[in-house]
C-alpha positions as CSV (number, residue, x, y, z in Angstrom):
1,X,-10.8,44.9,23.0
2,X,-12.8,47.6,21.1
3,X,-13.1,47.0,17.4
4,X,-11.7,50.4,16.5
5,X,-8.5,50.1,18.5
6,X,-5.2,50.3,16.6
7,X,-4.1,46.9,17.5
8,X,-7.4,45.3,16.4
9,X,-7.2,47.1,13.1
10,X,-3.7,45.9,12.5
11,X,-4.6,42.3,13.4
12,X,-7.4,42.3,10.9
13,X,-5.3,43.9,8.2
14,X,-3.5,41.8,5.7
15,X,-0.6,44.3,5.5
16,X,2.8,43.6,7.0
17,X,2.8,45.6,10.1
18,X,6.0,46.6,11.9
19,X,5.9,49.1,14.8
20,X,8.5,50.1,17.2
21,X,8.1,49.0,20.8
22,X,7.7,52.5,22.1
23,X,4.9,53.2,19.6
24,X,3.0,50.1,20.6
25,X,3.4,51.0,24.3
26,X,1.7,54.3,23.7
27,X,-1.5,52.5,22.7
28,X,-4.4,52.9,25.1
29,X,-5.5,49.3,24.8
30,X,-3.4,46.2,25.8
31,X,-2.2,43.9,23.1
32,X,-4.3,40.8,22.4
33,X,-1.7,38.1,23.4
34,X,-3.8,35.3,21.9
35,X,-3.4,36.4,18.4
36,X,0.0,37.9,18.4
37,X,3.6,37.1,19.1
38,X,6.6,39.2,20.0
39,X,9.6,38.9,17.8
40,X,12.7,40.9,18.0
41,X,13.4,41.2,14.3
42,X,16.5,42.1,12.4
43,X,15.0,45.2,10.8
44,X,17.2,48.2,10.3
45,X,16.7,50.8,13.0
46,X,16.7,48.4,15.9
47,X,14.4,45.8,17.5
48,X,10.9,45.8,16.5
49,X,7.7,44.0,17.5
50,X,5.9,42.2,14.7
51,X,2.2,41.4,15.0
52,X,1.1,38.6,12.8
53,X,-2.1,36.7,12.2
54,X,-2.3,33.3,13.7
55,X,-2.1,30.5,11.1
56,X,-2.2,26.7,10.9
57,X,1.5,26.2,10.3
58,X,3.3,23.8,12.6
59,X,4.6,26.7,14.7
60,X,2.2,28.7,16.8
61,X,4.3,31.8,16.7
62,X,6.5,31.1,19.7
63,X,8.9,28.7,18.0
64,X,7.1,25.7,19.6
65,X,5.8,23.0,17.2
66,X,2.0,22.9,16.8
67,X,-0.4,20.2,15.7
68,X,-1.3,20.2,12.0
69,X,-4.9,19.7,12.8
70,X,-7.3,19.3,15.7
71,X,-8.1,15.7,14.6
72,X,-4.4,14.8,14.8
73,X,-4.3,16.1,18.4
74,X,-7.4,14.3,19.5
75,X,-6.2,11.1,18.0
76,X,-2.9,11.5,19.8
77,X,-4.7,12.0,23.2
78,X,-7.0,9.1,22.4
79,X,-4.1,6.9,21.4
80,X,-2.2,7.7,24.6
81,X,-5.2,7.2,27.0
82,X,-6.6,4.1,25.2
83,X,-4.1,1.4,25.7
84,X,-3.7,-2.2,26.7
85,X,-5.4,-1.6,30.0
86,X,-8.7,-1.0,28.2
87,X,-8.5,-4.5,26.6
88,X,-7.2,-6.6,29.4
89,X,-7.6,-4.7,32.7
90,X,-11.1,-3.2,32.5
91,X,-12.9,-6.4,31.4
92,X,-11.1,-8.3,34.3
93,X,-12.2,-5.7,36.9
94,X,-15.7,-5.7,35.5
95,X,-15.9,-9.4,35.8
96,X,-14.3,-9.5,39.3
97,X,-16.3,-6.7,40.8
98,X,-19.9,-7.4,40.0
99,X,-20.3,-7.3,36.3
100,X,-22.6,-4.5,35.3
101,X,-22.6,-3.2,38.8
102,X,-19.0,-2.2,38.5
103,X,-19.9,0.3,35.8
104,X,-21.7,2.4,38.4
105,X,-18.7,3.2,40.7
106,X,-16.5,3.5,37.7
107,X,-18.7,6.1,36.0
108,X,-19.2,8.1,39.2
109,X,-15.5,8.2,39.8
110,X,-14.9,9.2,36.2
111,X,-17.0,12.2,36.8
112,X,-15.5,13.1,40.2
113,X,-11.8,12.4,39.5
114,X,-11.2,11.5,35.9
115,X,-12.7,14.3,33.8
116,X,-11.8,17.2,36.2
117,X,-8.2,16.2,36.6
118,X,-7.8,15.4,32.9
119,X,-9.2,18.9,32.1
120,X,-6.8,20.4,34.6
121,X,-3.8,18.8,32.9
122,X,-5.0,19.8,29.5
123,X,-5.5,23.3,30.6
124,X,-2.1,23.9,32.3
125,X,-0.3,22.3,29.4
126,X,-2.1,24.4,26.8
127,X,-1.8,27.6,28.9
128,X,1.9,27.4,29.8
129,X,3.0,25.5,26.6
130,X,5.7,23.5,28.3
131,X,6.3,19.9,29.3
132,X,5.7,18.6,32.9
133,X,8.8,20.1,34.4
134,X,8.3,23.6,32.9
135,X,4.6,23.6,33.8
136,X,5.0,22.8,37.5
137,X,8.1,25.0,37.9
138,X,5.9,27.8,36.5
139,X,2.8,27.1,38.7
140,X,4.6,26.5,41.9
141,X,8.4,26.5,41.9
142,X,8.7,24.7,45.3
143,X,6.6,21.9,43.9
144,X,8.7,21.7,40.7
145,X,9.7,18.2,41.7
146,X,6.3,17.1,40.4
147,X,7.5,17.3,36.9
148,X,10.7,15.4,37.6
149,X,8.8,12.6,39.5
150,X,6.4,12.4,36.5
151,X,9.3,12.0,34.2
152,X,10.8,9.3,36.4
153,X,7.6,7.3,36.4
154,X,7.3,7.7,32.7
155,X,10.8,6.2,32.4
156,X,10.0,3.3,34.6
157,X,6.7,2.5,32.8
158,X,8.2,2.9,29.3
159,X,10.9,0.4,30.2
160,X,8.5,-2.5,30.8
161,X,5.6,-1.3,28.7
162,X,7.6,-1.7,25.5
163,X,8.5,-5.2,26.5
164,X,4.8,-6.0,26.2
165,X,4.9,-4.6,22.7
166,X,7.9,-6.9,22.0
167,X,5.9,-9.9,23.1
168,X,3.0,-8.8,20.8
169,X,5.5,-8.5,17.9
170,X,6.8,-12.0,18.6
171,X,3.2,-13.4,18.6
172,X,2.3,-11.4,15.5
173,X,5.0,-13.1,13.4
174,X,4.3,-16.5,14.9
175,X,0.6,-16.1,13.8
176,X,1.6,-16.5,10.1
177,X,1.3,-20.3,10.5
178,X,-1.4,-22.9,10.1
179,X,-2.2,-24.4,12.4
180,X,-1.2,-21.8,15.0
181,X,1.9,-23.0,16.9
182,X,0.1,-22.8,20.3
183,X,-2.9,-24.9,19.1
184,X,-1.5,-28.2,20.2
185,X,0.9,-29.6,22.7
186,X,4.2,-30.7,21.3
187,X,4.9,-34.4,21.1
188,X,8.1,-35.8,22.7
189,X,9.5,-39.0,21.1
190,X,11.3,-41.5,23.1
191,X,12.4,-44.3,20.7
192,X,9.2,-45.8,19.3
193,X,7.0,-44.1,21.9
194,X,5.4,-40.7,21.4
195,X,4.2,-38.9,24.5
196,X,2.8,-35.4,25.0
197,X,5.2,-33.0,26.6
198,X,4.4,-33.4,30.4
199,X,4.5,-29.7,31.2
200,X,2.0,-29.0,28.4
201,X,-0.2,-31.9,29.4
202,X,-0.5,-30.6,32.9
203,X,-1.4,-27.1,31.8
204,X,-2.6,-26.4,28.2
205,X,-1.1,-25.8,24.8
206,X,-1.5,-22.0,24.9
207,X,-0.1,-21.8,28.5
208,X,2.8,-24.0,27.6
209,X,3.6,-21.9,24.5
210,X,3.5,-18.7,26.6
211,X,5.7,-19.8,29.5
212,X,8.0,-22.2,27.7
213,X,8.2,-21.4,24.0
214,X,7.9,-17.6,24.4
215,X,9.4,-16.7,27.8
216,X,11.3,-19.9,28.5
217,X,10.7,-18.8,32.1
218,X,12.7,-19.8,35.2
219,X,11.0,-21.0,38.4
220,X,12.2,-18.1,40.6
221,X,13.1,-14.5,40.2
222,X,16.5,-15.2,41.7
223,X,17.4,-17.4,38.7
224,X,17.9,-15.1,35.8
225,X,18.6,-17.9,33.3
226,X,20.4,-15.5,30.9
227,X,19.0,-13.5,28.0
228,X,16.1,-14.9,25.9
229,X,17.5,-14.0,22.5
230,X,14.1,-14.1,20.8
231,X,12.6,-11.7,23.3
232,X,15.7,-9.6,23.0
233,X,15.3,-9.2,19.3
234,X,11.6,-8.5,19.7
235,X,12.3,-5.8,22.3
236,X,14.9,-4.2,19.9
237,X,12.3,-4.2,17.1
238,X,9.8,-2.5,19.5
239,X,12.2,0.2,20.4
240,X,13.1,0.8,16.7
241,X,9.4,1.3,15.9
242,X,8.9,3.7,18.8
243,X,12.1,5.6,18.0
244,X,11.0,6.1,14.4
245,X,7.5,7.2,15.5
246,X,8.7,9.9,17.9
247,X,12.1,10.9,16.4
248,X,10.7,14.2,15.0
249,X,8.2,14.9,17.8
250,X,4.7,15.6,16.9
251,X,5.6,16.0,13.2
252,X,6.2,12.2,13.0
253,X,4.2,10.9,15.9
254,X,1.1,12.9,14.8
255,X,1.1,11.1,11.5
256,X,1.6,7.7,13.1
257,X,-1.5,8.4,15.3
258,X,-3.8,8.5,12.3
259,X,-3.2,4.7,11.9
260,X,-2.2,3.5,15.4
261,X,-5.3,5.2,17.0
262,X,-7.9,4.2,14.5
263,X,-6.8,0.7,13.5
264,X,-7.6,-0.9,16.9
265,X,-11.2,0.2,16.6
266,X,-11.5,-1.5,13.2
267,X,-10.2,-4.7,14.8
268,X,-12.4,-4.4,17.8
269,X,-15.5,-4.0,15.6
270,X,-14.5,-6.9,13.5
271,X,-13.9,-9.1,16.6
272,X,-17.2,-8.0,18.0
273,X,-19.2,-9.0,14.9
274,X,-17.3,-12.3,14.6
275,X,-17.6,-12.9,18.3
276,X,-21.4,-12.4,18.4
277,X,-21.7,-15.1,15.7
278,X,-19.9,-17.7,17.9
279,X,-21.7,-20.2,19.9
280,X,-21.9,-19.1,23.6
281,X,-21.0,-15.5,22.9
282,X,-24.4,-14.4,24.4
283,X,-23.7,-16.4,27.5
284,X,-20.4,-14.5,28.0
285,X,-22.0,-11.1,27.5
286,X,-25.0,-11.9,29.7
287,X,-22.6,-13.1,32.5
288,X,-20.5,-10.0,32.1
289,X,-23.3,-7.5,32.5
290,X,-25.5,-9.3,35.0
291,X,-25.1,-6.9,37.9
292,X,-24.2,-8.3,41.4
293,X,-25.4,-5.2,43.3
294,X,-24.0,-6.4,46.6
295,X,-20.5,-5.9,45.3
296,X,-21.1,-2.1,45.2
297,X,-21.0,-2.0,49.0
298,X,-17.4,-3.4,49.1
299,X,-14.7,-0.7,49.5
300,X,-12.3,-2.7,47.4
301,X,-14.5,-2.3,44.3
302,X,-14.4,1.5,44.6
303,X,-10.7,1.5,45.2
304,X,-10.1,-0.5,42.0
305,X,-12.5,1.6,40.1
306,X,-10.7,4.8,41.1
307,X,-7.3,3.3,40.2
308,X,-8.6,2.2,36.8
309,X,-10.1,5.7,36.1
310,X,-6.8,7.2,37.2
311,X,-4.6,5.1,34.8
312,X,-7.1,4.9,32.0
313,X,-6.7,8.6,31.2
314,X,-3.0,8.6,31.7
315,X,-3.1,11.2,34.5
316,X,0.3,12.2,36.0
317,X,2.4,10.7,33.3
318,X,3.1,14.0,31.6
319,X,2.0,12.8,28.2
320,X,-1.3,14.6,28.5
321,X,0.4,17.9,29.4
322,X,3.1,17.4,26.7
323,X,0.5,16.8,23.9
324,X,-1.7,19.8,25.0
325,X,1.3,22.1,25.1
326,X,1.4,22.0,21.3
327,X,-2.1,23.4,21.0
328,X,-3.0,27.0,20.3
329,X,-3.8,29.0,23.4
330,X,-7.5,29.5,22.5
331,X,-8.2,25.8,21.8
332,X,-11.3,24.5,23.6
333,X,-9.5,22.0,26.0
334,X,-12.7,21.6,28.0
335,X,-14.4,20.0,24.9
336,X,-11.2,17.9,24.4
337,X,-11.3,16.6,28.0
338,X,-15.0,15.6,27.7
339,X,-14.5,14.0,24.3
340,X,-11.4,11.9,25.1
341,X,-12.9,10.8,28.4
342,X,-16.1,9.6,26.8
343,X,-14.2,7.9,23.9
344,X,-12.0,6.1,26.5
345,X,-15.1,4.9,28.5
346,X,-16.9,3.7,25.3
347,X,-13.7,1.9,24.2
348,X,-13.5,0.1,27.5
349,X,-17.1,-1.0,27.1
350,X,-16.5,-2.1,23.5
351,X,-13.4,-4.1,24.5
352,X,-15.4,-5.7,27.3
353,X,-18.1,-6.8,24.9
354,X,-15.4,-8.3,22.6
355,X,-13.5,-10.0,25.3
356,X,-16.5,-11.7,26.9
357,X,-18.1,-12.6,23.6
358,X,-14.9,-14.6,22.8
359,X,-14.5,-15.9,26.4
360,X,-18.1,-17.0,26.4
361,X,-17.4,-19.0,23.2
362,X,-14.2,-20.4,24.9
363,X,-16.2,-21.3,28.1
364,X,-18.7,-23.3,26.0
365,X,-16.0,-25.2,24.3
366,X,-14.2,-26.0,27.6
367,X,-17.5,-26.9,29.2
368,X,-18.3,-29.4,26.3
369,X,-14.8,-30.8,26.7
370,X,-15.4,-31.2,30.4
371,X,-18.7,-33.0,29.7
372,X,-17.0,-35.4,27.3
373,X,-14.1,-36.2,29.7
374,X,-16.4,-36.9,32.6
375,X,-18.9,-38.9,30.5
376,X,-16.0,-41.2,29.6
377,X,-15.2,-41.6,33.3
378,X,-18.9,-42.5,34.0
379,X,-18.8,-45.1,31.1
380,X,-15.7,-46.6,32.7
381,X,-17.4,-46.9,36.1
382,X,-20.5,-48.5,34.4
383,X,-18.4,-51.1,32.6
384,X,-16.5,-51.9,35.8
385,X,-19.7,-52.1,37.8
386,X,-18.6,-49.3,40.1
387,X,-21.8,-47.5,39.1
388,X,-25.2,-49.1,38.4
389,X,-26.9,-48.6,35.1
390,X,-30.0,-47.8,37.0
391,X,-28.5,-44.4,37.9
392,X,-28.5,-43.3,34.3
393,X,-31.7,-41.6,33.1
394,X,-33.2,-43.6,30.2
395,X,-33.2,-40.7,27.7
396,X,-29.4,-40.1,28.1
397,X,-27.4,-40.9,25.0
398,X,-23.7,-41.0,25.6
399,X,-22.8,-40.6,22.0
400,X,-24.6,-37.2,21.9
401,X,-24.5,-36.1,25.5
402,X,-25.7,-32.6,26.1
403,X,-24.8,-30.3,29.0
404,X,-28.3,-30.5,30.6
405,X,-28.3,-34.3,30.3
406,X,-24.9,-34.5,31.9
407,X,-26.0,-32.1,34.7
408,X,-29.1,-34.3,35.4
409,X,-27.0,-37.5,35.4
410,X,-24.3,-35.8,37.7
411,X,-27.1,-34.8,40.1
412,X,-28.5,-38.3,40.4
413,X,-25.1,-39.9,40.9
414,X,-24.2,-37.3,43.6
415,X,-27.4,-37.9,45.5
416,X,-27.3,-41.7,45.5
417,X,-23.5,-42.0,46.1
418,X,-23.0,-39.0,48.4
419,X,-20.9,-41.0,50.9
420,X,-18.1,-41.9,48.4
421,X,-18.9,-39.4,45.6
422,X,-15.7,-37.5,46.1
423,X,-13.7,-40.7,45.2
424,X,-15.3,-40.8,41.7
425,X,-13.6,-37.6,40.7
426,X,-16.4,-36.2,38.7
427,X,-16.7,-32.5,37.8
428,X,-20.0,-30.6,37.7
429,X,-19.0,-29.0,34.4
430,X,-20.9,-25.8,35.0
431,X,-20.7,-23.0,32.4
432,X,-20.8,-20.5,35.2
433,X,-17.6,-21.9,36.7
434,X,-15.8,-21.4,33.4
435,X,-17.1,-17.9,33.0
436,X,-16.0,-17.0,36.6
437,X,-12.4,-17.9,35.9
438,X,-11.0,-14.4,36.0
439,X,-8.1,-13.7,33.8
440,X,-6.3,-10.4,33.4
441,X,-3.2,-8.8,31.8
442,X,-0.9,-11.1,29.9
443,X,-3.0,-14.1,31.0
444,X,-6.0,-12.8,29.1
445,X,-4.1,-11.6,25.9
446,X,-1.5,-14.3,25.5
447,X,-3.3,-17.4,27.0
448,X,-7.1,-17.1,27.2
449,X,-7.7,-15.1,24.0
450,X,-5.1,-17.0,22.0
451,X,-6.7,-20.3,23.0
452,X,-10.1,-19.1,21.9
453,X,-8.8,-18.0,18.5
454,X,-7.4,-21.5,17.9
455,X,-11.1,-22.5,17.5
456,X,-11.9,-19.8,15.1
457,X,-12.2,-20.5,11.3
458,X,-9.2,-19.0,9.6
459,X,-7.5,-18.7,13.0
460,X,-4.2,-17.3,11.7
461,X,-6.0,-14.3,10.2
462,X,-7.7,-13.4,13.5
463,X,-4.5,-13.9,15.4
464,X,-2.6,-11.6,13.1
465,X,-5.3,-8.9,13.5
466,X,-5.4,-9.3,17.3
467,X,-1.7,-8.9,17.9
468,X,-1.4,-6.2,15.3
469,X,-4.1,-4.4,17.3
470,X,-2.1,-4.9,20.5
471,X,1.0,-3.5,18.9
472,X,-0.9,-0.3,17.8
473,X,-2.5,0.1,21.2
474,X,0.8,-0.2,22.9
475,X,2.5,2.1,20.3
476,X,-0.1,4.9,21.0
477,X,0.6,4.8,24.7
478,X,4.3,4.6,24.2
479,X,4.3,7.7,22.0
480,X,2.6,9.6,24.8
481,X,5.0,8.2,27.4
482,X,8.0,9.2,25.3
483,X,6.5,12.7,24.9
484,X,6.2,12.8,28.7
485,X,10.0,12.1,28.8
486,X,11.4,14.2,25.9
487,X,9.2,17.3,26.1
488,X,10.3,18.4,29.6
489,X,14.0,17.7,28.7
490,X,13.7,19.7,25.4
491,X,12.1,22.6,27.2
492,X,14.8,22.6,29.9
493,X,17.9,21.9,27.8
494,X,18.8,23.1,24.3
495,X,19.4,19.7,22.6
496,X,18.4,18.4,19.2
497,X,15.2,16.5,19.3
498,X,16.4,13.7,17.1
499,X,19.6,13.1,19.1
500,X,17.7,13.1,22.4
501,X,15.1,10.6,21.1
502,X,17.8,8.2,19.8
503,X,19.8,8.4,23.1
504,X,16.6,7.8,25.1
505,X,15.6,4.8,23.0
506,X,19.1,3.2,23.1
507,X,19.4,3.7,26.9
508,X,15.9,2.3,27.4
509,X,16.7,-0.8,25.3
510,X,19.9,-1.5,27.3
511,X,18.1,-1.0,30.6
512,X,15.2,-3.1,29.2
513,X,17.5,-6.1,28.9
514,X,16.5,-6.8,32.5
515,X,13.0,-7.7,31.3
516,X,14.1,-10.1,28.5
517,X,16.0,-12.5,30.7
518,X,14.3,-15.8,31.3
519,X,13.1,-14.4,34.6
520,X,12.1,-11.1,33.0
521,X,8.4,-11.6,33.3
522,X,8.7,-11.4,37.1
523,X,10.4,-8.0,36.8
524,X,7.7,-6.8,34.5
525,X,5.2,-7.7,37.3
526,X,7.3,-5.9,39.9
527,X,7.6,-2.7,37.9
528,X,3.9,-2.8,37.1
529,X,3.0,-3.2,40.8
530,X,5.4,-0.7,42.4
531,X,6.9,1.8,40.0
532,X,3.7,3.6,39.0
533,X,0.7,3.2,41.3
534,X,1.6,5.1,44.5
535,X,4.0,7.6,43.0
536,X,1.6,8.6,40.3
537,X,-1.3,9.1,42.7
538,X,0.9,11.3,44.8
539,X,2.0,13.3,41.7
540,X,-1.6,13.9,40.7
541,X,-2.8,15.0,44.1
542,X,0.1,17.5,44.3
543,X,-0.8,18.7,40.8
544,X,-4.3,19.2,42.0
545,X,-3.2,21.0,45.3
546,X,-0.7,23.2,43.5
547,X,-3.3,24.6,41.1
548,X,-6.4,24.6,43.4
549,X,-4.9,25.6,46.7
550,X,-1.5,27.3,46.0
551,X,-2.1,29.0,42.7
552,X,-5.8,29.5,43.6
553,X,-8.9,27.9,42.0
554,X,-10.5,31.3,41.4
555,X,-7.5,32.7,39.6
556,X,-7.3,29.4,37.6
557,X,-10.9,29.7,36.6
558,X,-10.3,33.3,35.5
559,X,-7.3,32.2,33.5
560,X,-9.4,29.6,31.8
561,X,-12.1,32.2,31.0
562,X,-9.4,34.4,29.4
563,X,-8.0,31.4,27.5
564,X,-11.2,29.7,26.4
565,X,-13.5,32.7,26.0
566,X,-16.1,31.3,28.5
567,X,-16.1,30.5,32.2
568,X,-16.0,26.7,32.9
569,X,-18.9,25.3,35.0
570,X,-18.7,25.9,38.7
571,X,-18.8,22.2,39.1
572,X,-15.1,22.1,38.3
573,X,-14.4,24.7,41.0
574,X,-15.7,22.4,43.7
575,X,-14.2,19.3,42.2
576,X,-10.7,20.8,42.0
577,X,-11.0,22.5,45.4
578,X,-12.5,19.8,47.5
579,X,-13.8,16.6,46.0
580,X,-10.9,15.4,43.8
581,X,-8.2,16.0,46.4
582,X,-10.3,14.2,49.0
583,X,-10.9,11.2,46.7
584,X,-7.2,11.1,45.8
585,X,-6.3,11.2,49.5
586,X,-8.6,8.3,50.2
587,X,-7.1,6.4,47.3
588,X,-3.6,7.0,48.6
589,X,-4.6,5.7,52.0
590,X,-6.3,2.6,50.5
591,X,-3.2,1.9,48.3
592,X,-0.9,2.1,51.3
593,X,-3.1,-0.2,53.4
594,X,-3.4,-2.7,50.5
595,X,0.4,-2.7,50.1
596,X,0.8,-3.2,53.9
597,X,-1.6,-6.1,54.3
598,X,-0.8,-7.9,51.0
599,X,2.4,-10.0,51.2
600,X,4.8,-8.7,48.5
601,X,5.4,-11.5,46.0
602,X,4.9,-12.8,42.6
603,X,3.3,-15.8,40.8
604,X,6.2,-18.1,39.7
605,X,5.8,-20.7,37.0
606,X,6.7,-24.1,38.3
607,X,7.7,-26.4,35.5
608,X,7.2,-29.7,37.3
609,X,3.7,-28.7,38.4
610,X,2.7,-27.0,35.1
611,X,1.1,-24.3,37.1
612,X,1.7,-20.9,38.8
613,X,2.7,-20.8,42.5
614,X,2.8,-17.7,44.7
615,X,6.3,-16.9,46.1
616,X,7.5,-14.1,48.3
617,X,10.2,-11.8,47.0
618,X,13.7,-12.4,48.3
619,X,15.2,-9.5,50.4
620,X,17.1,-8.0,47.5
621,X,14.0,-8.0,45.3
622,X,11.9,-6.5,48.2
623,X,14.4,-3.7,48.5
624,X,14.2,-3.2,44.7
625,X,10.4,-2.8,45.0
626,X,10.6,-0.1,47.6
627,X,13.5,1.5,45.8
628,X,11.3,2.0,42.8
629,X,8.7,3.9,44.9
630,X,11.4,6.0,46.7
631,X,13.4,6.9,43.5
632,X,10.2,8.0,41.8
633,X,9.1,10.3,44.7
634,X,12.6,11.5,45.7
635,X,12.5,14.6,43.5
636,X,9.5,16.0,45.3
637,X,11.3,16.6,48.7
638,X,14.6,17.4,47.1
639,X,13.3,20.2,44.9
640,X,11.1,21.6,47.7
641,X,14.0,21.8,50.2
642,X,16.4,23.2,47.6
643,X,14.0,26.0,46.7
644,X,12.8,26.6,50.2
645,X,16.4,27.4,51.2
646,X,17.3,29.1,47.9
647,X,19.7,26.3,47.0
648,X,18.2,26.1,43.5
649,X,16.9,28.8,41.1
650,X,13.3,28.5,40.1
651,X,14.3,29.6,36.6
652,X,11.8,32.5,36.6
653,X,14.4,35.1,36.1
654,X,15.5,34.1,32.6
655,X,14.4,35.8,29.4
656,X,15.3,34.4,26.0
657,X,15.0,36.7,23.0
658,X,14.8,35.0,19.6
659,X,16.3,36.6,16.5
660,X,14.1,34.7,14.1
661,X,15.7,35.8,10.8
662,X,19.2,34.9,11.8
663,X,18.1,31.7,13.6
664,X,20.1,33.0,16.6
665,X,19.3,32.8,20.3
666,X,20.4,35.4,22.8
667,X,19.8,34.5,26.4
668,X,19.4,37.4,28.8
669,X,19.7,35.6,32.2
670,X,19.3,37.0,35.7
671,X,17.9,40.3,34.5
672,X,16.5,42.5,37.1
673,X,13.2,44.3,36.6
674,X,14.8,47.7,35.6
675,X,17.5,46.0,33.6
676,X,14.9,44.2,31.4
677,X,13.1,47.5,30.8
678,X,16.3,49.4,30.1
679,X,17.4,46.6,27.7
680,X,14.1,46.8,25.6
681,X,13.4,50.5,25.7
682,X,16.8,52.1,26.6
683,X,14.8,54.1,29.3
684,X,14.5,54.0,33.0
685,X,11.7,52.0,34.4
686,X,9.9,55.0,35.7
687,X,9.7,56.6,32.3
688,X,7.5,54.1,30.5
689,X,5.7,50.9,31.3
690,X,7.1,47.6,30.2
691,X,5.3,45.6,27.4
692,X,6.2,42.4,29.1
693,X,4.7,41.0,32.4
694,X,6.6,42.1,35.4
695,X,8.8,39.4,36.8
696,X,8.0,38.3,40.3
697,X,9.5,35.7,42.6
698,X,7.4,33.1,44.2
699,X,6.0,34.7,47.4
700,X,3.3,32.2,48.2
701,X,-0.5,32.0,47.3
702,X,-2.3,35.3,47.3
703,X,0.9,37.4,47.5
704,X,2.2,40.0,45.1
705,X,5.6,41.2,44.1
706,X,6.7,44.5,45.6
707,X,7.1,45.7,42.0
708,X,3.5,45.0,41.0
709,X,0.8,47.5,41.5
710,X,-1.5,46.5,44.2
711,X,-4.7,46.8,42.1
712,X,-3.4,44.7,39.2
713,X,-3.4,40.9,38.9
714,X,0.0,39.4,38.0
715,X,0.2,38.7,34.3
716,X,3.0,36.2,33.9
717,X,6.6,35.1,34.4
718,X,9.5,34.2,32.2
719,X,9.5,30.4,32.3
720,X,12.7,28.2,32.3
721,X,13.9,27.2,28.9
722,X,11.7,29.5,26.9
723,X,13.0,29.6,23.4
724,X,11.4,32.9,22.4
725,X,10.2,36.1,24.0
726,X,6.6,34.8,23.7
727,X,3.5,36.6,24.8
728,X,2.8,35.8,28.4
729,X,0.0,33.8,29.8
730,X,-1.8,34.7,33.0
731,X,0.8,33.4,35.3
732,X,-0.4,29.9,35.4
């Protein structure tokens, strides 16, 4: 816009400017929509258009809340994307899939899938300034079911994810004891005899505390066992915390993010420093990053890397879109996408260092324990003349037996007594075997890590810090998940934010009672396996297709240039148009094949064995698994069919005009093109152009409305649930 134009002069003026609509329409230059808003004010003499300078208040001029600062927004996105998966999923996949070699496919797929699609979600949310339902209704009405499916998946994930926060709360309060309650097996007294609890003796103290003291788990999913009252109270506490954090939207959750997003990094750095000082920490880190390059040739490694990239950034949940919708329209979301993606990747590496420094320490302790136990067996065989003393190397001292000495002695005995060696029941006690014991998820956090911390000096302090970190990691992700649920509903229906939030939390707690039965852990596993994976992948590929192929990648790039002030790299054009959809298509195929060839089931805890045992789902549970997938994806075909046959309005023919001084809302629904113009100007459409973008129905990609000039690009549409007559975006 020329610097000497009237609108530019007004925008740079500190004076209060009020012009009639007709006067502004007479200007030769179009109004700069990035720095102005349209308000129908209550001034005498009729409606007026007020142009005002953008400011940093929590309202970006269109009645929608805005972030108080860029830092608050970045912390919110980091808190949502960095979650429990970074701490217990990424290290497990890194160990399972070739150590350092796994980082290569992960980084490649982060570039090809993660960053482009994360940037896409940030851009559409910021451009359209609506939650997931409003955004995809706006981009492609026939694919409006994308937003509803995203909301459904958010609901499913939020139900069981908050249960994990409840478990962490329980462990947090149990950590204020010395010694830690899971450090030793309980003793059962039978008269004068004192024996170790058999279930604990067959497993370990931390495993027993998890399955028996915490979950009090049943042996099958069919046996509910009733509610576990301690877990029920923990779940209630978790939902109260989440409700308080999100009850006022970003005004409350944004402030919570300052702590919940930063505190986990403080704990991770403390654990890293402490872990590196432990004996065996270097062994764990060396094992972790020793690359097994042959693993890179396995398709399974690439599939799991793609899945982890996909979930690490929170794609498809709607939280990313919801958070970015509270940004100013000229915010540099490309920089945000790069920054958050890099922080997420670095956090995963940092967490992996911490986890395997601690697990290396644990592996050394377990290996030393193995050496002591097997040395006692050998001494018994020597005393009973089962083994000859000649088999023992002369330099071996049983009172200070080292791991290399035991390995030498084990090798000699195995060579000489190879015929009946198996009968001796001796273990090789290799450190490598301990380090190769892959643990993930709850097994890593609540069993392996807690066991390692029992050997720390001042173990209660480290335990409190660890579980407080888990609570904050989970809280950051839950805030984003709740935004993915509440923002679309608030954009669609006029309800009070506080009432909606409280109702959502109460409903979620009541539905979450399924997960705090004694069999609840099996349902957590079921929801984790089936409610999110395939539906979210389909949601994201449809997001990609609706923008790149239906709306048009070239038009989208032009919109980004108008919004950001620069044209994004052409790299994104090819990623959005070809590479990312192809990668997602392959991922969907691999996921379906994996589900088809893997028997659906769960690992049940068998009390008599003191161990887990794989069991198949009963028919009703199998039906529940597939129902989760179907229910999450059902809105996609329903909305498509309803709008294809005009059974449902796309909401693009509604205009809301906000009377800001009177805090009143007047909805002008189903206005035709000439009616809107007549309403604003009291003139016929042919007499003067409209200041608002011409409304057009969805006519397919590349098509134009009959009411639009053929040589002009479409400029916008009135989105469903708009609270104000806001300035239009470029029809994204």
